[in-house]
N, CA, C and O atoms as CSV, one atom per row, in Angstrom:
chain,resi,resn,atom,element,x,y,z
A,1,UNK,N,N,117.994,-118.156,-174.710
A,1,UNK,CA,C,117.559,-117.294,-174.091
A,1,UNK,C,C,116.018,-117.665,-173.042
A,1,UNK,O,O,114.903,-117.922,-173.497
A,2,UNK,N,N,116.369,-117.594,-171.722
A,2,UNK,CA,C,115.442,-118.239,-170.798
A,2,UNK,C,C,114.675,-116.831,-170.102
A,2,UNK,O,O,115.334,-115.807,-169.921
A,3,UNK,N,N,113.642,-116.891,-169.846
A,3,UNK,CA,C,113.037,-115.674,-169.194
A,3,UNK,C,C,112.569,-116.348,-167.743
A,3,UNK,O,O,112.085,-117.466,-167.562
A,4,UNK,N,N,112.862,-115.330,-166.792
A,4,UNK,CA,C,112.645,-115.698,-165.134
A,4,UNK,C,C,111.146,-115.157,-164.761
A,4,UNK,O,O,110.848,-113.982,-164.548
A,5,UNK,N,N,110.211,-116.369,-164.730
A,5,UNK,CA,C,109.090,-115.808,-164.749
A,5,UNK,C,C,108.666,-115.130,-163.279
A,5,UNK,O,O,107.635,-114.475,-163.124
A,6,UNK,N,N,109.509,-115.365,-162.377
A,6,UNK,CA,C,109.496,-114.830,-160.818
A,6,UNK,C,C,109.523,-113.192,-160.741
A,6,UNK,O,O,109.098,-112.544,-159.784
A,7,UNK,N,N,110.067,-112.684,-161.852
A,7,UNK,CA,C,110.284,-111.304,-162.018
A,7,UNK,C,C,109.273,-110.819,-163.023
A,7,UNK,O,O,109.081,-109.603,-163.033
A,8,UNK,N,N,108.602,-111.556,-163.861
A,8,UNK,CA,C,107.374,-111.378,-164.300
A,8,UNK,C,C,106.374,-110.590,-163.571
A,8,UNK,O,O,105.825,-111.010,-162.552
A,9,UNK,N,N,106.071,-109.089,-164.262
A,9,UNK,CA,C,104.640,-108.413,-163.240
A,9,UNK,C,C,103.572,-109.844,-163.684
A,9,UNK,O,O,103.535,-110.708,-164.561
A,10,UNK,N,N,102.717,-109.402,-162.360
A,10,UNK,CA,C,101.573,-110.196,-162.141
A,10,UNK,C,C,100.173,-109.273,-163.008
A,10,UNK,O,O,100.077,-108.049,-162.919
A,11,UNK,N,N,99.382,-109.963,-163.652
A,11,UNK,CA,C,98.436,-109.441,-164.338
A,11,UNK,C,C,96.950,-109.989,-163.944
A,11,UNK,O,O,96.733,-111.165,-163.651
A,12,UNK,N,N,95.858,-108.856,-163.985
A,12,UNK,CA,C,94.233,-109.717,-163.701
A,12,UNK,C,C,94.056,-109.518,-165.063
A,12,UNK,O,O,94.437,-108.500,-165.640
A,13,UNK,N,N,93.376,-110.642,-165.715
A,13,UNK,CA,C,92.920,-110.768,-166.891
A,13,UNK,C,C,91.299,-111.180,-167.113
A,13,UNK,O,O,90.841,-112.161,-166.527
A,14,UNK,N,N,90.590,-110.474,-167.877
A,14,UNK,CA,C,89.225,-110.870,-167.588
A,14,UNK,C,C,89.125,-111.094,-168.989
A,14,UNK,O,O,89.898,-110.597,-169.808
A,15,UNK,N,N,87.797,-112.136,-169.370
A,15,UNK,CA,C,87.358,-112.676,-170.820
A,15,UNK,C,C,86.045,-112.031,-171.020
A,15,UNK,O,O,85.036,-112.189,-170.332
A,16,UNK,N,N,86.209,-111.249,-172.105
A,16,UNK,CA,C,84.596,-110.435,-172.444
A,16,UNK,C,C,83.632,-111.660,-173.259
A,16,UNK,O,O,84.179,-112.684,-173.668
A,17,UNK,N,N,82.550,-111.487,-173.388
A,17,UNK,CA,C,81.917,-112.329,-174.293
A,17,UNK,C,C,82.824,-112.833,-175.581
A,17,UNK,O,O,83.299,-113.917,-175.919
A,18,UNK,N,N,82.820,-111.507,-176.122
A,18,UNK,CA,C,83.772,-111.729,-177.555
A,18,UNK,C,C,85.227,-111.649,-177.493
A,18,UNK,O,O,85.702,-110.572,-177.133
A,19,UNK,N,N,86.055,-112.661,-177.801
A,19,UNK,CA,C,87.392,-112.197,-177.836
A,19,UNK,C,C,88.288,-113.228,-177.017
A,19,UNK,O,O,87.716,-114.276,-176.718
A,20,UNK,N,N,89.126,-113.134,-176.760
A,20,UNK,CA,C,89.978,-113.637,-175.826
A,20,UNK,C,C,90.288,-112.908,-174.376
A,20,UNK,O,O,89.722,-111.849,-174.103
A,21,UNK,N,N,91.100,-113.451,-173.574
A,21,UNK,CA,C,91.377,-112.888,-172.463
A,21,UNK,C,C,92.207,-111.584,-172.569
A,21,UNK,O,O,93.208,-111.473,-173.277
A,22,UNK,N,N,91.644,-110.538,-171.730
A,22,UNK,CA,C,92.265,-109.258,-172.302
A,22,UNK,C,C,93.158,-108.621,-170.527
A,22,UNK,O,O,92.657,-108.551,-169.405
A,23,UNK,N,N,94.492,-108.293,-170.970
A,23,UNK,CA,C,94.672,-108.080,-169.524
A,23,UNK,C,C,94.855,-106.512,-169.424
A,23,UNK,O,O,95.408,-105.772,-170.237
A,24,UNK,N,N,94.069,-106.097,-167.857
A,24,UNK,CA,C,93.541,-105.177,-167.815
A,24,UNK,C,C,94.514,-104.362,-166.296
A,24,UNK,O,O,94.370,-103.172,-166.016
A,25,UNK,N,N,95.143,-105.006,-165.764
A,25,UNK,CA,C,96.219,-104.364,-164.747
A,25,UNK,C,C,96.823,-105.144,-164.224
A,25,UNK,O,O,96.916,-106.324,-164.560
A,26,UNK,N,N,97.480,-104.468,-163.053
A,26,UNK,CA,C,98.599,-105.368,-162.178
A,26,UNK,C,C,97.433,-105.340,-160.964
A,26,UNK,O,O,96.759,-104.394,-160.556
A,27,UNK,N,N,97.457,-106.593,-160.595
A,27,UNK,CA,C,96.622,-106.698,-158.999
A,27,UNK,C,C,97.031,-106.007,-158.210
A,27,UNK,O,O,96.140,-105.467,-157.554
A,28,UNK,N,N,98.312,-105.671,-157.858
A,28,UNK,CA,C,99.011,-104.822,-156.940
A,28,UNK,C,C,98.284,-103.467,-156.689
A,28,UNK,O,O,98.368,-102.784,-155.668
A,29,UNK,N,N,97.449,-103.164,-157.973
A,29,UNK,CA,C,96.862,-101.874,-157.849
A,29,UNK,C,C,95.433,-101.706,-157.720
A,29,UNK,O,O,94.825,-100.662,-157.954
A,30,UNK,N,N,94.773,-103.162,-157.203
A,30,UNK,CA,C,93.659,-103.027,-156.801
A,30,UNK,C,C,93.612,-103.057,-154.993
A,30,UNK,O,O,94.360,-103.591,-154.174
A,31,UNK,N,N,92.483,-102.298,-154.859
A,31,UNK,CA,C,92.617,-102.154,-153.316
A,31,UNK,C,C,91.104,-102.986,-152.663
A,31,UNK,O,O,89.962,-102.769,-153.068
A,32,UNK,N,N,91.444,-103.819,-151.727
A,32,UNK,CA,C,90.339,-104.397,-151.468
A,32,UNK,C,C,89.167,-103.594,-150.802
A,32,UNK,O,O,89.299,-102.688,-149.979
A,33,UNK,N,N,87.798,-104.177,-151.395
A,33,UNK,CA,C,86.592,-103.375,-150.756
A,33,UNK,C,C,86.358,-102.231,-152.133
A,33,UNK,O,O,85.268,-101.663,-152.195
A,34,UNK,N,N,87.138,-102.015,-152.921
A,34,UNK,CA,C,87.080,-100.690,-153.885
A,34,UNK,C,C,86.841,-101.351,-155.391
A,34,UNK,O,O,87.031,-102.545,-155.619
A,35,UNK,N,N,86.498,-100.608,-156.157
A,35,UNK,CA,C,86.367,-101.033,-157.372
A,35,UNK,C,C,86.953,-100.358,-158.501
A,35,UNK,O,O,87.314,-99.219,-158.202
A,36,UNK,N,N,87.177,-100.692,-159.746
A,36,UNK,CA,C,87.837,-99.879,-160.845
A,36,UNK,C,C,87.118,-100.115,-162.154
A,36,UNK,O,O,86.737,-101.270,-162.345
A,37,UNK,N,N,86.877,-99.239,-163.058
A,37,UNK,CA,C,86.274,-99.156,-164.270
A,37,UNK,C,C,87.183,-99.879,-165.370
A,37,UNK,O,O,88.384,-99.637,-165.250
A,38,UNK,N,N,86.862,-100.622,-166.290
A,38,UNK,CA,C,87.737,-100.968,-167.258
A,38,UNK,C,C,86.841,-100.995,-168.505
A,38,UNK,O,O,85.762,-101.587,-168.501
A,39,UNK,N,N,87.382,-100.249,-169.712
A,39,UNK,CA,C,87.186,-99.796,-170.928
A,39,UNK,C,C,87.589,-101.212,-171.880
A,39,UNK,O,O,88.724,-101.539,-172.228
A,40,UNK,N,N,86.308,-101.924,-172.177
A,40,UNK,CA,C,86.441,-102.938,-173.064
A,40,UNK,C,C,86.544,-102.555,-174.342
A,40,UNK,O,O,86.053,-101.493,-174.725
A,41,UNK,N,N,87.427,-103.676,-175.423
A,41,UNK,CA,C,87.545,-103.479,-176.686
A,41,UNK,C,C,86.197,-103.120,-177.553
A,41,UNK,O,O,86.377,-102.448,-178.568
A,42,UNK,N,N,84.778,-103.546,-177.203
A,42,UNK,CA,C,83.720,-103.535,-177.718
A,42,UNK,C,C,83.229,-101.701,-177.365
A,42,UNK,O,O,82.211,-101.182,-177.824
A,43,UNK,N,N,84.007,-101.159,-176.674
A,43,UNK,CA,C,83.344,-99.933,-176.067
A,43,UNK,C,C,82.430,-99.956,-174.684
A,43,UNK,O,O,81.988,-99.029,-174.005
A,44,UNK,N,N,82.345,-101.128,-174.571
A,44,UNK,CA,C,81.615,-101.253,-173.240
A,44,UNK,C,C,82.298,-101.604,-171.985
A,44,UNK,O,O,83.304,-102.299,-172.126
A,45,UNK,N,N,82.001,-101.305,-170.906
A,45,UNK,CA,C,83.059,-101.290,-169.643
A,45,UNK,C,C,82.281,-102.701,-168.589
A,45,UNK,O,O,81.184,-103.257,-168.634
A,46,UNK,N,N,83.470,-102.857,-167.729
A,46,UNK,CA,C,83.548,-104.012,-166.888
A,46,UNK,C,C,83.905,-102.875,-165.464
A,46,UNK,O,O,84.516,-101.808,-165.508
A,47,UNK,N,N,83.361,-103.470,-164.421
A,47,UNK,CA,C,83.770,-103.282,-163.068
A,47,UNK,C,C,84.758,-104.384,-162.488
A,47,UNK,O,O,84.563,-105.597,-162.574
A,48,UNK,N,N,85.789,-103.805,-161.919
A,48,UNK,CA,C,86.940,-104.977,-161.579
A,48,UNK,C,C,86.952,-104.990,-159.735
A,48,UNK,O,O,87.457,-104.021,-159.168
A,49,UNK,N,N,86.534,-105.815,-159.141
A,49,UNK,CA,C,86.594,-105.603,-157.753
A,49,UNK,C,C,87.709,-106.612,-157.100
A,49,UNK,O,O,88.019,-107.594,-157.774
A,50,UNK,N,N,88.268,-106.438,-155.944
A,50,UNK,CA,C,89.173,-107.348,-155.403
A,50,UNK,C,C,88.660,-107.248,-153.785
A,50,UNK,O,O,88.897,-106.371,-152.955
A,51,UNK,N,N,87.846,-108.520,-153.665
A,51,UNK,CA,C,87.066,-108.546,-152.282
A,51,UNK,C,C,87.798,-108.407,-151.207
A,51,UNK,O,O,88.990,-108.378,-151.514
A,52,UNK,N,N,87.580,-108.289,-149.856
A,52,UNK,CA,C,88.262,-108.552,-148.561
A,52,UNK,C,C,89.209,-110.088,-148.708
A,52,UNK,O,O,90.385,-110.272,-148.396
A,53,UNK,N,N,88.503,-110.778,-149.125
A,53,UNK,CA,C,89.296,-112.059,-148.873
A,53,UNK,C,C,90.451,-112.012,-149.953
A,53,UNK,O,O,91.138,-113.025,-150.079
A,54,UNK,N,N,90.687,-111.011,-150.666
A,54,UNK,CA,C,91.503,-111.154,-151.959
A,54,UNK,C,C,91.215,-111.547,-153.370
A,54,UNK,O,O,91.945,-111.364,-154.345
A,55,UNK,N,N,89.945,-112.161,-153.328
A,55,UNK,CA,C,89.316,-112.622,-154.896
A,55,UNK,C,C,89.009,-111.539,-155.555
A,55,UNK,O,O,88.485,-110.513,-155.120
A,56,UNK,N,N,89.448,-111.864,-156.933
A,56,UNK,CA,C,89.520,-111.022,-158.049
A,56,UNK,C,C,87.867,-111.053,-158.797
A,56,UNK,O,O,87.601,-112.041,-159.481
A,57,UNK,N,N,86.835,-109.982,-158.640
A,57,UNK,CA,C,85.749,-110.400,-159.413
A,57,UNK,C,C,85.510,-109.331,-160.878
A,57,UNK,O,O,86.051,-108.227,-160.945
A,58,UNK,N,N,84.793,-109.778,-161.766
A,58,UNK,CA,C,84.569,-108.626,-162.672
A,58,UNK,C,C,82.919,-108.666,-163.663
A,58,UNK,O,O,82.592,-109.404,-164.593
A,59,UNK,N,N,82.331,-107.799,-163.130
A,59,UNK,CA,C,80.957,-107.582,-163.385
A,59,UNK,C,C,80.793,-106.593,-164.658
A,59,UNK,O,O,81.770,-105.891,-164.918
A,60,UNK,N,N,79.741,-106.487,-165.403
A,60,UNK,CA,C,79.332,-105.382,-166.087
A,60,UNK,C,C,79.234,-104.242,-165.465
A,60,UNK,O,O,78.609,-104.322,-164.408
A,61,UNK,N,N,79.657,-103.129,-165.762
A,61,UNK,CA,C,79.716,-101.647,-164.894
A,61,UNK,C,C,78.367,-100.741,-164.846
A,61,UNK,O,O,78.008,-99.962,-163.962
A,62,UNK,N,N,77.682,-101.109,-166.165
A,62,UNK,CA,C,76.074,-100.562,-166.327
A,62,UNK,C,C,75.224,-100.943,-165.295
A,62,UNK,O,O,74.911,-102.116,-165.092
A,63,UNK,N,N,74.730,-99.731,-164.448
A,63,UNK,CA,C,73.584,-100.309,-163.447
A,63,UNK,C,C,72.261,-100.088,-164.139
A,63,UNK,O,O,71.665,-99.018,-164.261
A,64,UNK,N,N,71.820,-101.564,-164.675
A,64,UNK,CA,C,70.466,-102.010,-165.466
A,64,UNK,C,C,69.449,-100.988,-164.778
A,64,UNK,O,O,68.591,-100.528,-165.531
A,65,UNK,N,N,69.434,-100.622,-163.604
A,65,UNK,CA,C,68.059,-99.833,-163.289
A,65,UNK,C,C,68.252,-98.420,-163.741
A,65,UNK,O,O,67.304,-97.829,-164.258
A,66,UNK,N,N,69.733,-97.674,-163.538
A,66,UNK,CA,C,69.250,-96.305,-164.193
A,66,UNK,C,C,70.339,-96.381,-165.477
A,66,UNK,O,O,70.615,-95.248,-165.872
A,67,UNK,N,N,70.871,-97.219,-166.058
A,67,UNK,CA,C,71.662,-96.971,-166.921
A,67,UNK,C,C,73.053,-96.347,-167.105
A,67,UNK,O,O,73.741,-96.336,-168.126
A,68,UNK,N,N,73.325,-95.816,-165.864
A,68,UNK,CA,C,74.335,-95.369,-165.788
A,68,UNK,C,C,75.523,-96.257,-165.663
A,68,UNK,O,O,75.357,-97.347,-165.116
A,69,UNK,N,N,77.051,-95.826,-166.231
A,69,UNK,CA,C,78.375,-97.025,-165.692
A,69,UNK,C,C,79.032,-96.626,-164.356
A,69,UNK,O,O,80.099,-96.035,-164.187
A,70,UNK,N,N,77.990,-97.167,-163.279
A,70,UNK,CA,C,78.834,-96.609,-162.155
A,70,UNK,C,C,78.957,-97.689,-161.143
A,70,UNK,O,O,79.319,-97.299,-160.034
A,71,UNK,N,N,78.744,-98.911,-161.275
A,71,UNK,CA,C,79.175,-100.012,-160.313
A,71,UNK,C,C,80.168,-100.150,-159.844
A,71,UNK,O,O,80.227,-100.616,-158.707
A,72,UNK,N,N,81.356,-99.787,-160.565
A,72,UNK,CA,C,82.633,-99.639,-160.024
A,72,UNK,C,C,82.954,-99.022,-159.126
A,72,UNK,O,O,84.033,-99.187,-158.556
A,73,UNK,N,N,81.889,-97.974,-158.720
A,73,UNK,CA,C,82.043,-96.929,-157.462
A,73,UNK,C,C,81.255,-97.510,-156.498
A,73,UNK,O,O,81.391,-96.858,-155.463
A,74,UNK,N,N,80.308,-98.656,-156.311
A,74,UNK,CA,C,79.625,-99.364,-155.421
A,74,UNK,C,C,80.247,-99.722,-154.229
A,74,UNK,O,O,81.458,-99.687,-154.012
A,75,UNK,N,N,79.198,-100.134,-153.322
A,75,UNK,CA,C,80.105,-100.780,-152.197
A,75,UNK,C,C,79.931,-102.057,-152.140
A,75,UNK,O,O,78.881,-102.611,-152.463
A,76,UNK,N,N,81.107,-102.720,-151.658
A,76,UNK,CA,C,81.620,-104.061,-151.512
A,76,UNK,C,C,80.793,-104.312,-150.179
A,76,UNK,O,O,80.951,-103.692,-149.127
A,77,UNK,N,N,79.743,-105.493,-150.451
A,77,UNK,CA,C,79.259,-106.573,-148.765
A,77,UNK,C,C,79.416,-107.784,-149.058
A,77,UNK,O,O,80.056,-108.114,-150.056
A,78,UNK,N,N,78.877,-108.624,-148.265
A,78,UNK,CA,C,78.817,-109.934,-148.279
A,78,UNK,C,C,77.089,-110.120,-147.902
A,78,UNK,O,O,76.449,-109.411,-147.126
A,79,UNK,N,N,76.580,-111.290,-148.702
A,79,UNK,CA,C,74.908,-111.726,-148.240
A,79,UNK,C,C,74.900,-112.425,-146.809
A,79,UNK,O,O,75.797,-112.316,-145.973
A,80,UNK,N,N,74.023,-112.976,-146.710
A,80,UNK,CA,C,74.216,-113.703,-145.205
A,80,UNK,C,C,74.586,-114.866,-145.365
A,80,UNK,O,O,74.671,-115.541,-144.339
A,81,UNK,N,N,74.889,-115.428,-146.504
A,81,UNK,CA,C,75.346,-116.725,-147.052
A,81,UNK,C,C,76.992,-116.406,-147.057
A,81,UNK,O,O,77.675,-117.381,-146.746
A,82,UNK,N,N,77.854,-114.949,-147.422
A,82,UNK,CA,C,78.683,-115.000,-147.273
A,82,UNK,C,C,79.405,-114.624,-148.907
A,82,UNK,O,O,80.607,-114.380,-149.010
A,83,UNK,N,N,78.506,-114.629,-150.051
A,83,UNK,CA,C,78.612,-114.179,-151.377
A,83,UNK,C,C,78.937,-113.126,-151.213
A,83,UNK,O,O,78.462,-112.444,-150.305
A,84,UNK,N,N,79.880,-112.670,-152.083
A,84,UNK,CA,C,80.437,-111.023,-151.767
A,84,UNK,C,C,79.227,-110.037,-153.195
A,84,UNK,O,O,79.027,-110.734,-154.189
A,85,UNK,N,N,78.748,-109.029,-153.215
A,85,UNK,CA,C,78.096,-108.307,-153.826
A,85,UNK,C,C,78.743,-107.078,-153.771
A,85,UNK,O,O,79.619,-106.792,-152.954
A,86,UNK,N,N,78.155,-106.098,-154.952
A,86,UNK,CA,C,78.321,-104.856,-155.121
A,86,UNK,C,C,77.039,-104.034,-154.695
A,86,UNK,O,O,76.003,-104.608,-155.031
A,87,UNK,N,N,76.848,-102.796,-154.017
A,87,UNK,CA,C,75.580,-102.195,-154.134
A,87,UNK,C,C,75.640,-101.035,-155.097
A,87,UNK,O,O,76.566,-100.227,-155.017
A,88,UNK,N,N,74.718,-100.924,-155.976
A,88,UNK,CA,C,75.017,-99.581,-156.985
A,88,UNK,C,C,74.870,-98.526,-155.675
A,88,UNK,O,O,74.263,-98.617,-154.607
A,89,UNK,N,N,75.675,-97.537,-156.244
A,89,UNK,CA,C,75.587,-96.216,-155.505
A,89,UNK,C,C,74.656,-95.413,-155.696
A,89,UNK,O,O,74.413,-94.498,-154.910
A,90,UNK,N,N,73.889,-95.669,-156.939
A,90,UNK,CA,C,72.525,-94.930,-157.215
A,90,UNK,C,C,71.213,-95.107,-156.217
A,90,UNK,O,O,70.591,-94.365,-155.457
A,91,UNK,N,N,71.143,-96.267,-156.566
A,91,UNK,CA,C,69.381,-96.808,-155.987
A,91,UNK,C,C,69.846,-97.923,-155.270
A,91,UNK,O,O,68.948,-98.500,-154.657
A,92,UNK,N,N,71.152,-98.483,-155.138
A,92,UNK,CA,C,71.394,-99.424,-153.774
A,92,UNK,C,C,71.171,-100.520,-154.025
A,92,UNK,O,O,71.314,-101.286,-153.072
A,93,UNK,N,N,70.830,-101.003,-155.055
A,93,UNK,CA,C,70.473,-102.580,-155.359
A,93,UNK,C,C,71.594,-103.246,-155.543
A,93,UNK,O,O,72.536,-102.801,-156.199
A,94,UNK,N,N,71.576,-104.459,-154.930
A,94,UNK,CA,C,72.984,-105.416,-154.724
A,94,UNK,C,C,72.797,-106.593,-155.908
A,94,UNK,O,O,71.844,-107.274,-156.288
A,95,UNK,N,N,74.227,-106.471,-156.294
A,95,UNK,CA,C,74.453,-107.395,-157.252
A,95,UNK,C,C,75.680,-108.510,-157.177
A,95,UNK,O,O,76.864,-108.184,-157.263
A,96,UNK,N,N,75.288,-109.667,-157.032
A,96,UNK,CA,C,76.049,-110.865,-156.430
A,96,UNK,C,C,77.336,-110.651,-157.635
A,96,UNK,O,O,77.139,-110.513,-158.842
A,97,UNK,N,N,78.667,-110.666,-156.949
A,97,UNK,CA,C,79.842,-110.807,-157.687
A,97,UNK,C,C,80.155,-111.954,-158.746
A,97,UNK,O,O,80.666,-111.825,-159.859
A,98,UNK,N,N,79.633,-113.324,-157.990
A,98,UNK,CA,C,79.839,-114.069,-158.867
A,98,UNK,C,C,78.958,-114.857,-159.875
A,98,UNK,O,O,79.363,-115.721,-160.653
A,99,UNK,N,N,77.681,-114.412,-159.728
A,99,UNK,CA,C,76.568,-114.412,-160.860
A,99,UNK,C,C,76.112,-113.714,-161.162
A,99,UNK,O,O,75.086,-114.038,-161.760
A,100,UNK,N,N,76.331,-112.496,-161.084
A,100,UNK,CA,C,75.869,-110.988,-161.655
A,100,UNK,C,C,74.216,-110.749,-161.228
A,100,UNK,O,O,73.549,-109.738,-161.448
A,101,UNK,N,N,73.849,-111.823,-160.649
A,101,UNK,CA,C,71.965,-111.426,-160.377
A,101,UNK,C,C,71.934,-110.531,-158.985
A,101,UNK,O,O,72.622,-110.510,-157.964
A,102,UNK,N,N,70.900,-109.879,-159.421
A,102,UNK,CA,C,70.525,-108.711,-158.387
A,102,UNK,C,C,69.857,-109.179,-157.320
A,102,UNK,O,O,68.675,-109.489,-157.467
A,103,UNK,N,N,70.421,-109.298,-156.194
A,103,UNK,CA,C,69.764,-109.820,-154.816
A,103,UNK,C,C,68.614,-109.114,-154.254
A,103,UNK,O,O,68.074,-109.487,-153.213
A,104,UNK,N,N,68.174,-107.939,-155.035
A,104,UNK,CA,C,66.678,-107.394,-154.856
A,104,UNK,C,C,65.932,-107.497,-155.936
A,104,UNK,O,O,64.842,-106.928,-155.866
A,105,UNK,N,N,66.170,-108.016,-156.855
A,105,UNK,CA,C,65.233,-108.353,-158.033
A,105,UNK,C,C,65.736,-109.302,-159.069
A,105,UNK,O,O,66.290,-108.976,-160.118
A,106,UNK,N,N,65.455,-110.636,-158.616
A,106,UNK,CA,C,66.237,-111.849,-159.196
A,106,UNK,C,C,66.283,-111.875,-160.836
A,106,UNK,O,O,67.116,-112.452,-161.535
A,107,UNK,N,N,65.351,-111.223,-161.186
A,107,UNK,CA,C,64.978,-111.108,-162.792
A,107,UNK,C,C,65.672,-110.178,-163.348
A,107,UNK,O,O,65.459,-109.996,-164.547
A,108,UNK,N,N,66.606,-109.395,-162.722
A,108,UNK,CA,C,67.590,-108.488,-163.332
A,108,UNK,C,C,69.137,-108.840,-162.888
A,108,UNK,O,O,69.516,-109.344,-161.830
A,109,UNK,N,N,69.831,-108.462,-163.906
A,109,UNK,CA,C,71.031,-109.405,-163.724
A,109,UNK,C,C,72.189,-108.659,-164.544
A,109,UNK,O,O,71.805,-108.162,-165.603
A,110,UNK,N,N,73.469,-108.510,-164.244
A,110,UNK,CA,C,74.448,-107.987,-165.043
A,110,UNK,C,C,75.410,-108.821,-165.843
A,110,UNK,O,O,75.286,-110.016,-165.577
A,111,UNK,N,N,76.187,-108.597,-166.601
A,111,UNK,CA,C,77.083,-109.750,-167.118
A,111,UNK,C,C,78.372,-109.834,-166.059
A,111,UNK,O,O,79.031,-108.887,-165.630
A,112,UNK,N,N,78.519,-111.159,-165.787
A,112,UNK,CA,C,79.842,-111.673,-165.020
A,112,UNK,C,C,81.199,-112.121,-166.392
A,112,UNK,O,O,80.992,-112.881,-167.338
A,113,UNK,N,N,82.446,-111.430,-166.113
A,113,UNK,CA,C,83.241,-111.857,-167.153
A,113,UNK,C,C,84.173,-112.895,-165.922
A,113,UNK,O,O,84.307,-112.715,-164.711
A,114,UNK,N,N,84.691,-113.963,-166.787
A,114,UNK,CA,C,85.782,-114.764,-165.827
A,114,UNK,C,C,86.997,-113.952,-165.585
A,114,UNK,O,O,87.431,-113.141,-166.403
A,115,UNK,N,N,87.535,-114.201,-164.421
A,115,UNK,CA,C,88.964,-113.307,-164.093
A,115,UNK,C,C,89.875,-114.218,-163.768
A,115,UNK,O,O,89.578,-115.284,-163.228
A,116,UNK,N,N,91.074,-113.864,-164.078
A,116,UNK,CA,C,92.232,-114.901,-164.032
A,116,UNK,C,C,93.721,-114.051,-163.565
A,116,UNK,O,O,94.249,-113.492,-164.527
A,117,UNK,N,N,94.215,-113.939,-162.670
A,117,UNK,CA,C,95.186,-113.605,-162.164
A,117,UNK,C,C,96.777,-114.190,-162.113
A,117,UNK,O,O,97.190,-115.018,-161.300
A,118,UNK,N,N,97.413,-113.668,-162.987
A,118,UNK,CA,C,98.291,-114.751,-163.565
A,118,UNK,C,C,99.868,-114.067,-162.517
A,118,UNK,O,O,100.961,-114.626,-162.611
């Protein structure tokens, strides 16, 4: 029996710090410029984003300045050099979606998770 991969549903996978790749959603459910929260097997959360270019990013959802799990509700933008970031909806600190580093305080960062769209 053969499987026609052209009809297989697409999936976004992220790889948490522990464990293998985790299927989190169909990429068609992502809206460019908006985020969604993903519950991880260890009880933590990731924030998943599709930027306006169509690239998918995953970072920790916990805002390190407030402790609230809200980064998935932040606003997406791009820095002067074109790197995408999310601004926390609470205190507005910006986090680089590629490195996780806070653009407003480089000593603070959030986890970044590898993403693969299949």
